[in-house]
C-alpha positions in Angstrom: 0.0 0.0 0.0 2.7 2.5 0.9 4.6 1.8 -2.3 1.5 3.0 -4.3 1.8 6.4 -2.4 5.5 6.7 -3.3 4.7 5.8 -6.9 1.9 8.2 -7.1 4.0 11.0 -5.7 6.8 10.2 -8.0 4.5 10.2 -11.0 3.1 13.6 -10.1 6.7 15.0 -9.7 7.9 13.4 -13.0 10.3 11.2 -11.2 11.0 7.7 -12.5 10.8 5.1 -9.8 11.7 1.4 -10.0 10.5 -0.9 -7.3 12.8 -3.8 -6.5 11.3 -6.4 -4.1 14.1 -8.9 -4.6 17.5 -7.5 -3.6 19.2 -9.8 -6.2 17.4 -7.8 -8.9 18.8 -4.5 -7.9 21.7 -4.4 -10.3 19.5 -5.1 -13.3 17.1 -2.3 -12.5 19.7 0.3 -11.3 20.3 3.1 -13.8 23.7 4.8 -13.8 22.1 8.2 -13.5 20.0 7.1 -10.5 20.0 9.9 -7.9 18.2 8.4 -4.9 17.7 4.9 -3.6 15.3 4.1 -0.8 16.0 0.9 1.1 13.2 -0.6 3.3 15.1 -2.4 6.1 12.2 -4.8 6.6 12.7 -6.3 3.1 13.1 -10.1 3.3 16.5 -11.4 2.2 18.1 -7.9 2.3 21.9 -8.0 2.5 22.4 -4.3 3.1 26.2 -4.1 2.6 25.9 -6.0 -0.7 23.0 -3.7 -1.8 24.9 -0.6 -1.0 27.9 -1.9 -2.8 25.7 -2.6 -5.8 24.4 0.9 -5.7 27.8 2.5 -5.3 29.1 0.5 -8.3 26.1 1.0 -10.6 25.1 4.5 -9.6 28.0 6.1 -7.8 26.3 9.5 -7.4 23.1 8.1 -5.9 22.2 8.9 -2.3 21.2 5.8 -0.3 18.4 6.4 2.2 17.3 3.5 4.5 14.2 3.4 6.6 12.9 1.0 9.2 10.9 0.5 12.3 11.9 3.0 15.0 11.9 0.2 17.6 14.5 -1.8 15.5 17.4 0.3 16.7 19.8 -2.5 15.7 18.7 -2.4 12.0 18.8 1.4 11.9 22.3 1.4 13.3 23.4 -1.4 11.0 22.2 0.8 8.1 24.4 3.7 9.3 27.4 1.4 9.7 26.8 -0.1 6.2 27.2 3.3 4.7 23.7 4.6 4.0 23.8 8.4 3.4 20.7 8.8 5.6 18.7 6.6 8.0 15.2 7.4 9.0 12.5 5.7 11.0 9.5 4.5 9.0 7.4 7.4 10.5 10.0 10.0 9.4 10.2 8.5 6.0 6.4 8.6 5.6 6.4 12.3 6.5 9.3 13.2 4.2 9.1 10.9 1.1 7.6 13.6 -1.1 10.3 16.1 -0.2 12.9 13.4 -0.7 11.5 12.6 -4.1 11.6 16.3 -5.0 15.4 16.3 -4.4 15.7 13.7 -7.2 14.3 16.3 -9.6 17.1 18.8 -8.9 
């Protein structure tokens, strides 16, 4: 349900969005000119360090933003340690995703 909100906001802003539910498919969908990557820390099978390495290799200019449950402090800290440019709680992300998408248009 939330992904439909992100997709709707992206469409209204003219921002192309690719959803990747399988972390292994990330490299195939990643465009070299990608500017922003959102990572849902609750994604099953997520190997965050490998995903970040894939982004850094395929789209070196992209900002990597991870979000997860505010109560899962270990996952949020792991995202920081793995090299995410920004780490937000799910609630913060929900409040800011439109603004974040707008940064991808600049």
